[in-house]
N, C-alpha and C positions, 0 to 999 in steps of 0.2 A: 015660485021663485023660492030660493033658500032662504029662510028666516033666522038661521043661526048656524054654529058650527058642531059638528059631531067630533067629540074629542078624540075618537078612533081614527080620525083622519091623521092625526100626528103621529102615528103608529106605523103608517104606511112609508115606503120608498118611493114615493111619487116623483117623476121626472117632469110631468107637465099637469098643470091644473088650471083649468077655465071655469069661472063662474060669471054669468052675466044676467043682467035684468033680475036684480034680487034685492032684499033688503038686509045685507049683512051688518051694515052700521058701522062697527068698529071691530077691526080683526084682532083676535086674542094674541098674547105673547106667545102661546104655545105654538103659533104659526111658524115661529123661528125654527122649530124642530124638523122642518121639513128639508134638511140638509142635501137631499139628492136632486132637489128642483131645479129644473133647467129652464122652464118656460111657465110664466104665470101671468094669468089674465083675471083681473077682478075689475071689470068694467061695467059701469050703470049699476053699482052695487050699493049706492048711497053711502059710501064710506065718508065718515065725519073726520077721520083720522087714523093714523097707523102709529103704534109704540116705535120711538126713535131707534131702537135697537132690533126691530123685527127682522131685519135682513143681514144681521151681523154673522150668522152662521150659513149664509146661502152662498157659498162659494164657487157653486157650479151654475148659478143662475145665468143666463144668456139673452133672456128676452122678458120685460116687464111691461104690462100694459095695465095703467091704473086710470085710464081715461073716463070721462063722463061720471065723475063722483063729486063729492064736495071738500076736496082736500085743501087745506089752507098752508100746510106746511109738507116738504118733502122729507121723508125720513132719512136722517144724516147716514144711517147705516147702509143705504144704498151704495154709497162709496167704498164699501168693503167688498163689493162684488166685482172682481178683477176681470171677470169673463164677460160681463154684460156688452151686448153689442147693441141693443134697441131698448130704448126707454119712451113709453107714451104716456105723458101726463097731460094730456089735452083735456078741455072743458072740465076743468076744475076751478079753485079760487085761489091759486097759488099768487102770493104777492113777493116773493123771494126765493132765490135758489141756494143751496148749500154749496160752498166751495168743493166739497167732496166729489161732485160730478166731474170736476175739472181733472181728477186724478185717475180716472178710469181709462186704463190704457187701450183696451179694445172697443170702446163704446164708437160705434159709427153712425146711429140714428138718434136724435133726440127731437121728441115732438111736444111742444108747449103750446098748443093751439088754444085759442080762447081762455086765457086765465086774466090775471090782474096784475102782469108784470110791467111795473114803471121803468124797470132797469134790467138789463141783461149783464150781469157780472162776468167779466172776462174772465176770472178765476174759475168760474163754473163749466167753461167750455173745454173740453178734452180736445187735445191736438189731433186725435184721430178721428175727429167728427167728419163724416162726409156728407150727411144729410141734417139740417137745422130748419126746424119749422116753428116760428114763433108769431104766427099769424094771429090777429085778433086780440091784442094785447094793448097796452099804454106806453109803449117805448118812443121816447122822444129822440133818442140817438143811440147809435150802435157803438159797442166797445172797439177800441183799437185792436184788441186783441184777434177780433174777428178776421182781420186780415192776415193772421199768422197761421190760420188752419189751412196747410198746404193740401190736405185731401178733400176739402169742401167741394162738392160737385152740385149740391142743391141748397139754396137759402130761401125761405119764405118768409118775409117780414110784412105782408100785405095786412092793410087793416089796422095800422098803428097810428102814432102821431108824430111820425118823423117828418123833419124839414129839410133833410140832406142824408146823403150817403157819403161815407168815407171813399175818397177817389182811389185810395190802395185797393179796394175790391177788385179794380180793374187787372190787378197783378195776380189775381188768383187763378193761376192756369188752369185748374180742372174745373172751375166753376161753370156749369153748363146751364143750370136752370135757375133765374132769379125771378121771384114774385114780389113786387112792391106796390101793387094798386091799393088805393084806398088810403093813401097817405096825403100830407099836405106839403109837398115840397115847394121851396120858395124858387127854385130853378124851373123855368116853363118848359124847357127843353127835357128835363128829367121827368117832370109831371106828365109831359105828352109821352115820353119814352116807355113809361109805367104802364100805358094801355097797349104798347106795340110788342113787348115780349122781350126776352133775354139779349137778343143780338142789339137791339136798339137801345137797351140800358148800358150795355157794356160800352157800346160807341160813344155815350154821352159822358160815362165816367172817364174813358181813355182821352176824350178831348178836354175835359176838365169842367167838372159840374161848377158853375157860378156860386151856387149855395155854398159849395165846399170851399172854393177861392176866395168868397168874401169873408167866411168866418175865420180861415187862416190869416188873411190880411189883418181882419180886426184883432185877433189875438197878438200879430207881429206889432201892430201899431200901438195897441193899448194894453201893455200888460198890467196885471192887477196890481194896485199899489201894496207896498210892502206893509206889514202890520206894525203898529207902533210899539207894540210890546216887543222886547228883545227875544229872538228865537235862534236857534242852532240849527246847523244843517242836520238832516237825518243820516246818520252813519251806523245806527245800531239796529239790529233786527231780531225778531222773534220768528223762528221757523216753526210753521204748523205741520207736524208730522201727519202721514196717511191714518195712523192709529187714531190720532185726535179728531180728524175729520169725521170719524165715524161715531164719536162720543160726545165731544164738547168742541165744536169747530170754530166757534167765534170768539174773536179776541181783539180788544183795542187796549193800546197802551202809550205813554208818554213819559219823558224824564223831565222833572221839573228841577233847575239849578237855582238854588238859594244862596245868594252871594255871601252872607254872614252866618249861614247856618241857622237852623231852627231852634228855639227855647222849649221848654218844657211845657209852657202854656199854648204855645203853637202847636205843638205835637198833640196835646189834648184836644185842641180845636179841629185837627185833621181826623183824629180818631172819632170824634162826635159826628163830622160829616159823613164818614163812612158807615158808621152805625145806623144814622138816620136813613141814608140811601138803602142800607141792606133791608132795613124794616118796611119801607114805605115802597120806593121804586122798584126794588129787586123782588118785592112780595116775599120776604124773609127767605132770599136766595133761591126761590124757585125760578124765578125768571132769569136772574144773573148772580154773579158773584164777583166781589171787587176786592183788591188788596192793595197795599204799598209796600214798598220794600226799600232797604238801604242799598244804593246802588254800587257802593264801594265794595260789598260783600258778595257780587256776582260776577261771573265770568261770561262774556258775550261771545256769540249770539245766544239767546235763549231758546226754548224749545217747548213748545205746547204739544204733549205726548200723552199716550194712554198706556199704561202697564198692568200687569196681572198684580193684584193686590200682594200676592206672596212675595213678590220681588222689590217691593217699595218699603224705604226706610226714610224717616224723617225725624227732625227735631222739631216737635210741635210747640206751638206758643204756650200752651196752658199745663205742660206737663214736662218733667225734667229729663233730659238725656235724649238718646237716639232711640226711637222705637221702631219695630215692624209694623207696617201700616195696620194690619188687621188687628194686631194686638192693641194698638192706639185706638182705633175705633171702637173695640170692645169696652175700653176704660172710659172713653168718652160718652158711652152710652148711658152713664148714671149721671151726667151732667145735663141739667134741664137746658142749657144753651146750646148744645152739641147733639143731644141724644136723636133728635129728628134726622139731622144731617148724617150723623154717623149710621145710623140703621140703613138709611137709603143706600149708601155706598156699600156696606157690608153686604147687602143683598145682591151686589153686582160682582162678576169675575175680575173686572177690571175697574180701574179709576184713572181720571183725568189729572195730570201733573202740570207744573210749570217748573222746567229744569234749565239750569245754566249748563254751560258747555262741558262742565266737568261732572255732569249728572248729579250735582247738587240740587235737591229739591227745595223750591221756593214756596210752592203752595200744593197743597192737595184739595182738590175742588169736589163739593163745595163746603168743606169742613174747616180747614185750619191753614194759615200760613206758617212759615218755618221761622223758627227762633232765631237762625243763622242770619237772616235778613230782615230781623225786626227793626222797626224804626227808634231811632234814639235821638235826644237833643244833640245839637252840633252838627247833625249830618247836613250837607250842602247839596247832595243828589237824591232825589226820591223819584223812584219808578211807581207810577200808578198805573193798574191794570184792571180790566175788566173783561170777564168771559161769560158766556151764555150757551145753553143748548136751543134756546128758543129761535132767533133769527139774528141777522146782521144788525137789522134796523133797530130792534130792542137794544142789542148789545151797545151799538153806537150811542143811542139817546143816552143810555144810563152812563156811559163814558163821558159825554159832555157835560152831564150834570155833576159827576164827580171832578172833573177837571175845573168846571166853572166854581163850584163851591170850595175847592181846595185852594185854587188861585185867590179867591176873595178873603180866605183866613189869612193867607200869607199876605195880601195887599193891606189887610186891617192892622197887621202888624208892623207895617211900613217896611217890609222886606223887599230887596230888589231881587225879581225873579224873572228867569228867562225859560222858554219852552224848547224842547228838543223833541220833535217827532220821532216816533219809531216805525220801521218798515214792518210791514206784515208780509211774509213770503211763504209760499208753497214749498215744503221741503221736497216732495216728490218731483216736482217740475222746475223748481228754482225760479218761478215766476212770482213776481210782485204782485200781492193782491191789492194793497193799498197803503198808503202812508198817513198816519193819524199822530195829531189832528192836522187838518189842512190849514193853509195859510189863511183862509177865510175865517175858520173856527178860532184860530190864534187871535185874529183881528177882533172877532165879538168879545175877547176878552177884556178889552179896554173899555 
């Protein structure tokens, strides 16, 4: 087998590369230099991980096979490969999928067999999919977005933990092959049909699966109780641009309304909460980066985007005036608090930003927020946001901690606070990814 990489490989204009049954372990960053690559097979190579940016320059890539490895995370840069038609990630250790996969306009086949997926995010499913294989995972339900895949011809969700299927699957006109055996369906007819093939399954769904009907009736008859804490309707959005999907794809955010405004002491308490989370939960910003902003200073919707460093200007918190991003990072390299983050961003061609709708920069991750949106005593609307390159679950967990601890500071000061969820939307497809926090998460604040 191949024990390592010959650096001369990266000097070739390869169109196809296939390596199987080897001990590669971890692919080097130089792999990204294979810009002419159209087909890649790294199967059974004991891969523990791939650099998040490894595919950022692979614009010609059409097929990727990373099956039978030990991957726990899908490189987000895979979402930059606009010509990709086939992705095989079967037999790995994946527990989550990046939203960037949902933006691939040519993706036809996605294979996720035998991983550790407990959830199949609808935002990770490209509308161009015709074959989706997710057998041998831990799925308890299927996303409603699955029924909007108009080109879907084959669906394999066998050997999961499903108790029902969405009846709307019956309306997928092109669906010809459905595999659902090995699940624990509550509907006996569906359980029997699972062993009889696609035709029997579709007949049951068209006739109305009892499991689906009962679940829908329960939802209609027993709506979740409203949270005791005051909350507002989610009317504001953050658009995740395709460029960010390949660099820093995960974001959760909320707007807190404070009736009488915050004092200097409360502001210091909120800052202390963020510092503690950055140091502990965020692993000094390696896992995630969080920030808070004065809502009245921004124009909605906001945009999570990646831009070339040479094109970015910002009013950093710790420096006076407006700075070009690269000059700011060089200046902050001498500051012990910022030098590690500044050096990491300087080594990249582009950086992740949070901008408002007038291209005003709120944050340059993971280095600094903008002085334009700096928190000040008296403000009555606070935007809290958390971003991560790690995973959606990590980002959400830290977001919940930030929300909980920030609300605790406001409650201890006797301030009346209401919570406004923020919608996270894919800019490429205009599809809602999620709204955060959920009503259940708001109720937990009481």
